[in-house]
Backbone as a chain_set.jsonl record, in Angstrom:
{"seq": "MKPAESPSALKVQAALGDRFEVLEFDASTRTAADAAAAIGCEVAQIAKSLIFRGGTSGQAVLIIASGVDRVDEKKAAAALGEPIARADADFVRETTGFAIGGVPPVGHKARPIVLIEESLLQFDEIWAAAGTPNAVFRLRPADLLELTGGRTAAVAR", "coords": {"N": [[4.055, 11.473, -17.052], [0.913, 9.852, -17.14], [-2.627, 9.108, -17.567], [-4.054, 6.044, -16.187], [-3.355, 3.064, -17.978], [-2.468, 0.408, -18.208], [-3.576, -2.995, -17.606], [-3.55, -3.762, -14.802], [-3.32, -1.284, -13.478], [-5.65, -0.073, -14.377], [-7.501, -1.733, -13.144], [-7.132, -1.007, -10.473], [-7.906, 1.674, -10.681], [-10.62, 1.292, -11.252], [-11.454, 0.154, -8.826], [-11.08, 2.309, -7.141], [-12.798, 4.255, -8.129], [-14.095, 7.391, -9.442], [-13.174, 9.406, -7.791], [-10.492, 9.523, -7.402], [-7.357, 9.621, -9.19], [-5.527, 7.404, -11.027], [-2.178, 7.408, -11.925], [0.269, 6.782, -14.408], [3.727, 6.383, -14.751], [6.657, 6.89, -16.811], [9.052, 6.351, -15.64], [10.214, 4.136, -13.036], [8.24, 3.461, -10.15], [8.613, 1.748, -8.181], [10.086, 1.507, -5.733], [9.938, 3.362, -2.64], [11.628, 5.589, -2.716], [12.074, 5.842, -5.491], [9.449, 6.385, -6.333], [8.893, 8.814, -4.989], [10.778, 10.478, -6.217], [9.865, 10.459, -8.882], [7.313, 11.573, -8.591], [7.763, 13.95, -7.206], [7.656, 14.489, -4.486], [8.052, 14.17, -0.87], [9.877, 11.334, 0.395], [8.718, 10.29, 2.659], [6.017, 10.731, 2.234], [5.117, 8.702, 0.68], [2.978, 6.038, 0.645], [3.582, 2.974, 1.401], [2.624, -0.319, 0.57], [2.677, -3.247, 2.27], [2.678, -6.732, 2.344], [1.924, -9.216, 4.644], [1.809, -12.444, 6.229], [-0.589, -13.778, 8.333], [0.411, -15.415, 11.238], [-1.064, -17.255, 12.695], [-3.697, -17.27, 11.661], [-3.221, -17.388, 8.93], [-4.094, -15.572, 7.177], [-4.016, -12.824, 4.825], [-2.22, -9.918, 5.64], [-2.228, -6.558, 5.403], [0.008, -4.026, 5.673], [0.338, -0.656, 5.793], [2.712, 1.679, 5.365], [4.762, 4.59, 5.944], [7.045, 5.751, 3.449], [9.574, 6.155, 4.539], [9.708, 4.59, 6.734], [10.348, 1.492, 8.489], [8.729, -1.562, 9.008], [7.999, -2.784, 12.18], [7.87, -5.925, 13.064], [7.181, -7.146, 15.489], [5.76, -5.149, 16.874], [3.622, -4.884, 15.091], [2.519, -7.456, 15.253], [1.679, -7.426, 17.911], [-0.304, -5.46, 17.752], [-2.111, -6.761, 16.108], [-2.667, -9.116, 17.417], [-1.699, -11.572, 16.786], [1.116, -13.475, 15.602], [3.149, -12.4, 12.797], [4.429, -12.988, 9.49], [6.692, -12.196, 6.859], [5.357, -12.192, 3.631], [5.704, -14.392, 0.81], [6.394, -13.949, -2.746], [4.529, -15.442, -4.269], [2.362, -15.818, -2.485], [1.638, -13.142, -2.115], [0.789, -12.374, -4.735], [-1.271, -14.239, -5.093], [-3.149, -13.603, -3.045], [-3.61, -10.866, -3.335], [-3.705, -10.252, -6.046], [-1.869, -8.781, -7.302], [1.562, -7.956, -8.141], [4.542, -7.895, -6.114], [5.847, -4.71, -5.428], [4.041, -3.223, -6.766], [1.767, -3.339, -5.31], [-1.346, -2.189, -4.404], [-3.295, -0.259, -1.983], [-5.934, -0.989, -2.199], [-8.505, -2.956, -3.92], [-7.894, -5.682, -3.804], [-7.844, -9.282, -4.324], [-8.753, -10.894, -2.182], [-10.083, -9.652, 0.808], [-7.832, -8.079, 2.915], [-6.541, -8.034, 6.332], [-6.057, -4.867, 7.674], [-3.555, -2.63, 8.65], [-2.545, 0.642, 9.384], [0.237, 2.602, 9.479], [0.586, 4.976, 11.948], [2.063, 7.34, 11.57], [1.628, 8.244, 9.0], [-0.59, 9.849, 9.121], [0.085, 12.467, 9.553], [0.41, 13.918, 7.224], [-0.833, 16.108, 4.619], [-1.333, 15.175, 2.084], [-0.824, 12.006, 0.526], [0.812, 9.395, -1.343], [0.081, 6.421, -3.076], [0.828, 3.082, -4.237], [-0.399, 1.784, -7.355], [-1.042, -0.721, -8.554], [0.914, -1.425, -10.478], [4.521, -1.436, -11.024], [4.998, 1.194, -11.78], [2.861, 2.88, -11.342], [0.756, 5.127, -9.571], [-1.357, 6.77, -7.077], [-2.835, 9.748, -5.739], [-3.885, 10.686, -2.473], [-5.644, 11.516, 0.598], [-4.704, 10.958, 4.031], [-7.038, 10.373, 5.54], [-8.701, 9.418, 3.535], [-7.412, 7.049, 2.934], [-7.852, 5.507, 5.232], [-10.646, 5.298, 5.062], [-11.024, 4.017, 2.532], [-9.728, 1.541, 2.846], [-10.724, 0.45, 5.177], [-9.127, 0.073, 7.266], [-7.183, 0.235, 10.351], [-5.402, 2.507, 12.455], [-2.091, 2.167, 13.763], [0.846, 2.045, 15.813], [3.368, 0.913, 14.219], [5.884, 1.152, 13.23], [9.482, 0.982, 13.205]], "CA": [[2.95, 10.845, -16.354], [-0.305, 9.771, -17.947], [-3.679, 8.334, -16.893], [-3.895, 4.592, -16.185], [-3.577, 2.339, -19.228], [-2.196, -1.023, -18.062], [-4.699, -3.697, -16.982], [-3.519, -3.709, -13.335], [-3.611, 0.09, -13.061], [-7.075, 0.147, -14.645], [-8.211, -2.469, -12.094], [-7.081, -0.159, -9.286], [-8.751, 2.835, -10.96], [-12.007, 0.846, -11.102], [-11.706, -0.025, -7.393], [-11.09, 3.634, -6.519], [-13.847, 5.116, -8.659], [-13.591, 8.619, -10.071], [-12.691, 10.39, -6.797], [-9.03, 9.502, -7.444], [-6.829, 9.367, -10.528], [-4.304, 6.606, -11.123], [-1.224, 7.943, -12.894], [1.381, 5.896, -14.741], [4.965, 7.086, -15.092], [7.638, 6.159, -17.6], [10.054, 5.919, -14.663], [9.734, 3.207, -12.021], [7.823, 3.948, -8.834], [8.631, 0.492, -7.421], [10.505, 1.768, -4.358], [9.46, 4.653, -2.134], [12.534, 6.635, -3.223], [11.766, 6.009, -6.923], [8.137, 7.025, -6.451], [9.014, 10.21, -4.558], [11.524, 11.198, -7.254], [8.996, 10.609, -10.057], [6.178, 12.436, -8.242], [8.231, 15.243, -6.72], [7.227, 14.651, -3.1], [8.975, 13.584, 0.106], [9.787, 9.875, 0.513], [7.808, 10.009, 3.774], [4.637, 10.823, 1.751], [4.777, 7.49, -0.06], [2.308, 5.043, 1.491], [3.937, 1.68, 0.82], [1.764, -1.427, 0.973], [3.457, -4.456, 2.521], [1.823, -7.865, 2.667], [2.441, -10.219, 5.57], [0.887, -13.566, 6.429], [-0.897, -14.0, 9.745], [1.044, -16.653, 11.679], [-2.074, -18.17, 13.215], [-4.847, -17.309, 10.75], [-2.816, -17.599, 7.542], [-4.742, -14.523, 6.388], [-3.179, -11.718, 4.357], [-2.207, -8.72, 6.474], [-1.688, -5.418, 4.671], [0.488, -2.946, 6.522], [0.648, 0.504, 4.974], [3.659, 2.476, 6.137], [5.453, 5.683, 5.249], [8.216, 5.338, 2.686], [10.8, 6.253, 5.331], [9.617, 3.695, 7.885], [10.422, 0.036, 8.399], [7.722, -2.15, 9.881], [8.463, -3.588, 13.302], [6.937, -7.059, 13.053], [6.701, -7.407, 16.855], [4.711, -4.161, 17.152], [2.47, -5.23, 14.262], [1.929, -8.659, 15.833], [0.979, -7.013, 19.13], [-1.511, -4.741, 17.337], [-3.023, -7.718, 15.488], [-3.002, -10.212, 18.313], [-1.132, -12.818, 16.264], [2.408, -13.239, 14.956], [3.102, -12.257, 11.34], [5.656, -13.289, 8.751], [6.732, -11.587, 5.534], [4.776, -13.089, 2.633], [6.503, -14.553, -0.404], [5.794, -13.367, -3.959], [3.362, -16.223, -4.677], [1.263, -15.494, -1.566], [1.22, -11.769, -2.415], [0.007, -12.364, -5.976], [-2.456, -15.065, -4.888], [-4.138, -12.96, -2.181], [-3.923, -9.5, -3.75], [-3.881, -10.119, -7.487], [-0.824, -7.869, -7.772], [2.941, -8.358, -7.871], [5.315, -7.052, -5.2], [6.354, -3.516, -6.112], [2.905, -2.466, -7.278], [0.586, -3.668, -4.501], [-2.083, -1.01, -3.955], [-4.029, -0.475, -0.732], [-7.318, -1.373, -2.524], [-8.696, -3.782, -5.106], [-7.314, -7.01, -3.629], [-8.72, -10.437, -4.56], [-9.355, -11.213, -0.888], [-9.928, -8.497, 1.717], [-6.847, -8.346, 3.962], [-6.562, -7.27, 7.575], [-5.278, -3.672, 7.327], [-3.008, -1.721, 9.653], [-1.942, 1.822, 8.776], [1.192, 3.239, 10.396], [0.0, 6.255, 12.357], [2.856, 8.496, 11.12], [1.083, 8.736, 7.73], [-1.674, 10.79, 9.379], [0.595, 13.84, 9.662], [0.513, 14.562, 5.914], [-2.05, 16.559, 3.945], [-1.552, 14.244, 0.984], [0.112, 10.903, 0.403], [0.756, 8.709, -2.631], [0.114, 4.968, -2.919], [0.98, 2.283, -5.453], [-1.68, 1.568, -8.028], [-1.157, -1.959, -9.322], [2.106, -1.749, -11.265], [5.712, -0.764, -10.488], [5.128, 2.588, -12.225], [1.562, 3.543, -11.218], [0.458, 5.646, -8.229], [-2.461, 7.722, -6.981], [-2.756, 10.682, -4.608], [-5.034, 10.686, -1.592], [-5.405, 12.036, 1.943], [-4.711, 9.857, 4.996], [-8.424, 10.021, 5.892], [-9.203, 8.604, 2.423], [-6.796, 5.726, 3.067], [-8.613, 4.817, 6.275], [-11.986, 5.012, 4.53], [-10.952, 3.071, 1.416], [-9.239, 0.218, 3.262], [-11.371, -0.047, 6.384], [-8.052, -0.25, 8.187], [-7.057, 1.017, 11.579], [-4.043, 2.992, 12.656], [-1.303, 1.565, 14.843], [2.266, 2.402, 15.795], [4.043, -0.33, 13.817], [7.192, 1.458, 12.646], [10.654, 0.886, 14.088]], "C": [[1.707, 10.922, -17.218], [-1.37, 8.993, -17.175], [-3.435, 6.825, -17.05], [-4.221, 3.983, -17.54], [-3.408, 0.836, -19.06], [-3.365, -1.701, -17.352], [-4.707, -3.611, -15.447], [-3.84, -2.315, -12.819], [-5.081, 0.421, -13.292], [-7.944, -0.569, -13.609], [-8.25, -1.643, -10.807], [-7.962, 1.069, -9.49], [-10.22, 2.474, -10.784], [-12.372, 0.676, -9.629], [-11.83, 1.316, -6.672], [-12.286, 4.484, -6.927], [-13.25, 6.411, -9.172], [-13.199, 9.712, -9.081], [-11.172, 10.537, -6.861], [-8.579, 9.186, -8.852], [-5.525, 8.596, -10.435], [-3.454, 7.189, -12.239], [-0.12, 6.926, -13.138], [2.551, 6.743, -15.214], [5.822, 6.229, -16.004], [8.709, 5.592, -16.671], [9.41, 4.982, -13.647], [9.312, 3.948, -10.753], [7.808, 2.758, -7.868], [9.054, 0.691, -5.97], [9.963, 3.131, -3.934], [10.317, 5.798, -2.664], [12.274, 6.906, -4.701], [10.46, 6.772, -7.106], [8.217, 8.502, -6.085], [9.735, 11.042, -5.607], [10.638, 11.45, -8.477], [7.874, 11.615, -9.8], [6.629, 13.848, -7.893], [7.731, 15.53, -5.317], [8.299, 14.078, -2.177], [8.792, 12.064, 0.134], [8.787, 9.493, 1.611], [6.337, 10.041, 3.344], [4.218, 9.624, 0.906], [4.193, 6.485, 0.929], [2.575, 3.681, 0.867], [3.074, 0.582, 1.431], [2.597, -2.693, 1.074], [2.521, -5.574, 2.957], [2.583, -8.841, 3.557], [1.406, -11.336, 5.639], [0.664, -13.714, 7.932], [-0.377, -15.36, 10.167], [0.067, -17.691, 12.196], [-3.193, -18.369, 12.197], [-4.469, -17.673, 9.314], [-3.378, -16.538, 6.617], [-3.732, -13.459, 5.949], [-3.343, -10.525, 5.285], [-1.517, -7.628, 5.67], [-1.276, -4.361, 5.679], [0.925, -1.817, 5.601], [1.493, 1.442, 5.828], [4.24, 3.588, 5.281], [6.698, 5.133, 4.555], [9.521, 5.408, 3.443], [10.821, 5.265, 6.495], [9.859, 2.239, 7.507], [9.405, -0.501, 9.391], [8.401, -3.001, 10.95], [7.452, -4.73, 13.437], [6.404, -7.394, 14.441], [5.598, -6.428, 17.233], [3.449, -4.489, 16.355], [1.759, -6.456, 14.83], [1.139, -8.315, 17.093], [-0.329, -6.305, 18.786], [-2.565, -5.691, 16.772], [-3.497, -8.81, 16.435], [-2.576, -11.563, 17.777], [0.215, -12.508, 15.612], [2.216, -13.088, 13.447], [4.452, -12.64, 10.745], [5.56, -12.626, 7.393], [6.215, -12.611, 4.528], [5.696, -13.215, 1.426], [5.707, -14.048, -1.611], [4.535, -14.109, -4.396], [2.152, -15.902, -3.804], [0.73, -14.092, -1.86], [0.344, -11.742, -3.659], [-1.318, -13.117, -5.797], [-3.539, -14.331, -4.089], [-4.537, -11.558, -2.638], [-4.299, -9.386, -5.222], [-2.833, -9.21, -8.102], [0.551, -8.41, -7.404], [3.576, -7.397, -6.871], [5.895, -5.892, -5.997], [5.243, -2.664, -6.691], [1.64, -2.698, -6.473], [-0.088, -2.38, -4.024], [-2.767, -1.286, -2.615], [-5.465, -0.965, -0.956], [-7.34, -2.339, -3.705], [-8.127, -5.184, -5.023], [-8.335, -8.107, -3.91], [-9.479, -10.81, -3.295], [-9.087, -10.043, 0.047], [-8.928, -8.836, 2.821], [-7.211, -7.639, 5.269], [-5.654, -6.075, 7.309], [-4.865, -2.876, 8.56], [-2.324, -0.58, 8.918], [-1.041, 2.477, 9.817], [0.723, 4.659, 10.665], [0.785, 7.477, 11.89], [2.358, 9.045, 9.783], [0.015, 9.814, 7.94], [-1.213, 12.245, 9.438], [0.579, 14.605, 8.339], [-0.846, 15.011, 5.377], [-2.387, 15.627, 2.795], [-0.44, 13.203, 0.979], [-0.102, 10.258, -0.961], [0.897, 7.219, -2.393], [0.286, 4.29, -4.27], [-0.391, 1.971, -6.035], [-1.638, 0.386, -8.997], [0.019, -2.358, -10.179], [3.306, -1.03, -10.647], [5.933, 0.658, -11.014], [3.794, 3.348, -12.182], [1.302, 3.921, -9.764], [-0.827, 6.468, -8.264], [-2.297, 8.532, -5.704], [-4.045, 10.596, -3.795], [-4.655, 11.322, -0.26], [-5.382, 10.842, 2.91], [-6.125, 9.421, 5.401], [-9.048, 9.152, 4.798], [-8.684, 7.172, 2.545], [-7.536, 4.898, 4.125], [-9.983, 4.393, 5.756], [-11.953, 3.922, 3.466], [-10.599, 1.652, 1.859], [-10.019, -0.391, 4.414], [-10.345, -0.422, 7.443], [-8.101, 0.579, 9.455], [-5.606, 1.411, 11.754], [-3.411, 2.285, 13.846], [0.12, 2.055, 14.697], [3.044, 1.12, 15.498], [5.414, -0.09, 13.194], [8.289, 1.299, 13.69], [11.117, 2.252, 14.48]], "O": [[1.472, 11.902, -17.926], [-1.041, 8.288, -16.221], [-2.7, 6.395, -17.939], [-5.22, 4.329, -18.17], [-4.122, 0.061, -19.697], [-4.073, -1.057, -16.577], [-5.766, -3.408, -14.853], [-4.555, -2.173, -11.827], [-5.691, 1.122, -12.485], [-9.005, -0.067, -13.238], [-9.277, -1.587, -10.131], [-8.687, 1.468, -8.579], [-10.988, 3.26, -10.229], [-13.484, 1.019, -9.226], [-12.59, 1.445, -5.712], [-12.736, 5.336, -6.161], [-12.033, 6.521, -9.321], [-12.919, 10.838, -9.493], [-10.625, 11.552, -6.429], [-9.31, 8.565, -9.623], [-4.548, 9.061, -9.847], [-3.934, 7.433, -13.346], [0.369, 6.288, -12.206], [2.384, 7.693, -15.979], [5.735, 5.001, -15.984], [9.211, 4.49, -16.889], [8.2, 5.034, -13.426], [9.941, 4.924, -10.343], [7.086, 2.761, -6.871], [8.452, 0.11, -5.067], [9.578, 3.947, -4.772], [9.795, 6.854, -3.02], [12.254, 8.061, -5.125], [10.371, 7.686, -7.926], [7.67, 9.347, -6.793], [9.353, 12.183, -5.865], [10.664, 12.543, -9.043], [7.527, 12.408, -10.675], [5.963, 14.824, -8.238], [7.417, 16.673, -4.987], [9.32, 13.567, -2.636], [7.687, 11.565, -0.077], [8.091, 8.484, 1.495], [5.492, 9.446, 4.012], [3.071, 9.55, 0.466], [4.83, 6.127, 1.92], [1.892, 3.273, -0.072], [2.828, 0.556, 2.637], [3.156, -3.158, 0.081], [1.675, -5.384, 3.831], [3.714, -9.233, 3.269], [0.278, -11.189, 5.169], [1.619, -13.767, 8.707], [-0.688, -16.364, 9.525], [0.348, -18.888, 12.137], [-3.587, -19.499, 11.908], [-5.292, -18.202, 8.567], [-3.166, -16.593, 5.405], [-2.725, -13.229, 6.618], [-4.457, -10.167, 5.669], [-0.351, -7.765, 5.3], [-2.101, -3.86, 6.444], [1.779, -2.004, 4.734], [1.052, 1.931, 6.868], [4.21, 3.528, 4.052], [7.316, 4.175, 5.02], [10.497, 4.779, 3.033], [11.842, 5.121, 7.168], [9.614, 1.814, 6.378], [9.241, 0.043, 10.483], [9.264, -3.827, 10.653], [6.319, -4.52, 13.87], [5.279, -7.881, 14.561], [4.606, -6.823, 17.846], [2.339, -4.385, 16.876], [0.529, -6.49, 14.882], [0.054, -8.854, 17.315], [-1.346, -6.521, 19.445], [-3.764, -5.462, 16.933], [-4.587, -9.358, 16.275], [-3.041, -12.595, 18.26], [0.427, -11.398, 15.124], [1.24, -13.587, 12.887], [5.478, -12.614, 11.424], [4.47, -12.504, 6.833], [6.603, -13.778, 4.579], [6.386, -12.262, 1.061], [4.514, -13.76, -1.512], [3.574, -13.484, -4.844], [1.044, -15.733, -4.314], [-0.481, -13.872, -1.857], [-0.735, -11.15, -3.64], [-2.358, -12.681, -6.292], [-4.721, -14.427, -4.421], [-5.651, -11.106, -2.374], [-5.105, -8.538, -5.603], [-2.897, -8.901, -9.291], [0.693, -9.214, -6.482], [3.195, -6.229, -6.792], [6.379, -6.078, -7.114], [5.469, -1.514, -7.066], [0.555, -2.302, -6.897], [0.526, -1.576, -3.322], [-2.809, -2.432, -2.166], [-6.144, -1.322, 0.007], [-6.339, -2.521, -4.397], [-7.897, -5.819, -6.052], [-9.539, -7.899, -3.757], [-10.692, -11.017, -3.325], [-7.98, -9.506, 0.071], [-9.148, -9.776, 3.584], [-8.075, -6.762, 5.299], [-4.567, -6.255, 6.76], [-5.692, -2.502, 9.392], [-1.606, -0.805, 7.943], [-1.494, 2.857, 10.897], [0.493, 5.441, 9.742], [0.215, 8.566, 11.819], [2.636, 10.199, 9.457], [-0.253, 10.604, 7.035], [-2.038, 13.157, 9.378], [0.721, 15.828, 8.34], [-1.871, 14.384, 5.641], [-3.553, 15.318, 2.548], [0.701, 13.465, 1.362], [-1.083, 10.546, -1.646], [1.735, 6.792, -1.599], [-0.063, 4.848, -5.31], [-1.395, 1.904, -5.326], [-2.134, 0.477, -10.12], [0.122, -3.518, -10.577], [3.132, -0.119, -9.838], [6.962, 1.264, -10.717], [3.615, 4.336, -12.895], [1.585, 3.15, -8.847], [-1.324, 6.819, -9.334], [-1.706, 8.075, -4.726], [-5.139, 10.453, -4.342], [-3.487, 11.629, -0.019], [-5.991, 9.813, 2.619], [-6.377, 8.23, 5.583], [-9.835, 8.252, 5.094], [-9.411, 6.211, 2.295], [-7.808, 3.716, 3.914], [-10.423, 3.266, 5.985], [-12.769, 3.001, 3.497], [-11.114, 0.679, 1.308], [-9.988, -1.605, 4.615], [-10.65, -1.141, 8.395], [-8.924, 1.48, 9.616], [-4.699, 0.737, 11.266], [-4.084, 1.87, 14.789], [0.554, 2.434, 13.609], [3.343, 0.34, 16.402], [6.038, -1.022, 12.687], [8.06, 1.458, 14.889], [12.091, 2.384, 15.22]]}, "num_chains": 1, "name": "protein.A"}
């Protein structure tokens, strides 16, 4: 592991400021299991960022969930007040500026609507993607709420 060097990871580091440190690994951190293995934490401590498209608004919806959870789209739609659909790779890159597998919770081109699965709040520390499939940063759940301006909801299956 080393400090951020790639352009996308440096973009996330700039968005985070110096309170957090983006780390890049030689091994992939693309999936929650890969990230947990590289970091040495529980899969549940990985805060995965999933982009959906608002069915009515067309706006990007960022749902941040634990690495062990699957998002229940009906619960998320109820929390948002509009249906959602999984976004394709082009929509993800267009709205966030990042590719699937490295989408961070911050630094997006356009500010998304943010929901944070409430189960993440149980951890002292969590890890989130930082712009590439091998970059992450450590933070506390309270930091995630502050950085994203998101709100918590029960959106896991």
